[in-house]
C-alpha positions in Angstrom: -7.9 26.3 -20.9 -4.3 26.0 -20.1 -2.9 27.8 -17.0 -1.1 31.0 -17.4 -0.2 32.7 -14.2 2.6 31.1 -12.1 0.2 30.2 -9.3 -2.2 28.5 -12.0 0.7 26.4 -13.1 2.0 25.4 -9.8 -1.8 24.7 -8.7 -2.1 22.5 -11.8 1.3 20.8 -11.5 0.3 20.0 -8.0 -3.0 18.7 -8.9 -1.5 16.6 -11.6 1.3 15.2 -9.5 -1.5 14.4 -6.7 -3.5 12.6 -9.4 -0.5 10.5 -10.4 0.5 9.8 -7.0 -2.7 8.6 -5.9 -3.0 6.3 -9.0 -2.5 2.6 -8.4 -2.2 0.6 -11.6 -4.3 -2.5 -11.9 -3.8 -5.8 -13.8 -6.7 -5.0 -16.0 -5.5 -1.3 -16.9 -4.4 -0.7 -20.4 -2.0 1.9 -19.2 1.6 1.1 -19.1 2.9 1.3 -15.3 6.5 2.2 -16.4 5.2 5.0 -18.5 2.9 6.2 -15.7 5.8 6.2 -13.3 7.8 8.1 -15.7 5.0 10.8 -16.1 4.5 10.9 -12.3 8.2 11.6 -12.0 8.3 14.3 -14.6 5.4 16.1 -13.4 6.9 16.2 -9.8 10.2 17.5 -11.4 8.4 20.2 -13.3 6.8 21.3 -10.4 9.9 21.5 -8.4 11.6 23.4 -11.3 8.9 26.1 -11.4 9.4 26.5 -7.7 13.1 26.7 -8.0 12.7 29.4 -10.9 10.4 31.6 -8.7 12.9 31.4 -6.1 15.7 32.4 -8.6 13.5 35.2 -10.0 12.9 36.5 -6.3 16.7 36.3 -5.8 17.4 38.2 -9.0 15.1 41.0 -8.1 16.2 41.4 -4.6 19.7 41.8 -6.2 18.6 44.4 -8.5 18.4 42.7 -11.8 16.0 44.3 -14.2 12.9 42.3 -15.7 14.6 42.7 -19.0 17.7 41.0 -17.8 15.5 38.2 -16.3 13.5 37.8 -19.3 16.9 37.3 -21.1 18.0 34.4 -18.9 14.7 32.7 -18.9 14.1 33.1 -22.7 11.2 35.7 -22.7 10.8 39.3 -23.0 11.2 41.4 -19.8 7.7 42.0 -19.9 6.7 38.5 -20.2 8.9 37.7 -17.2 7.4 40.5 -15.3 3.8 39.4 -16.1 4.8 35.7 -15.2 6.6 36.3 -11.9 6.0 39.6 -10.4 3.1 38.5 -8.3 5.0 35.6 -7.0 8.4 37.4 -6.2 6.8 40.6 -4.4 
């Protein structure tokens, strides 16, 4: 099951980042070390981007922006934005 809440997404991203960070390719592995390094970097960037998004939503709410306005900026409905971020910005 895919994570749905921001907390679940962040936890999942952190878990994936830790798995990639702890992985050390061996000569016998069939995995491309360059591809793995790229994936590791992308997971870390996504995790950081989600943290930045939560901070930005928190700041927007503190400045009085409605959930509808925030949803418009993040590409969702206001209700979807509220459901996704409200527990993280309170």
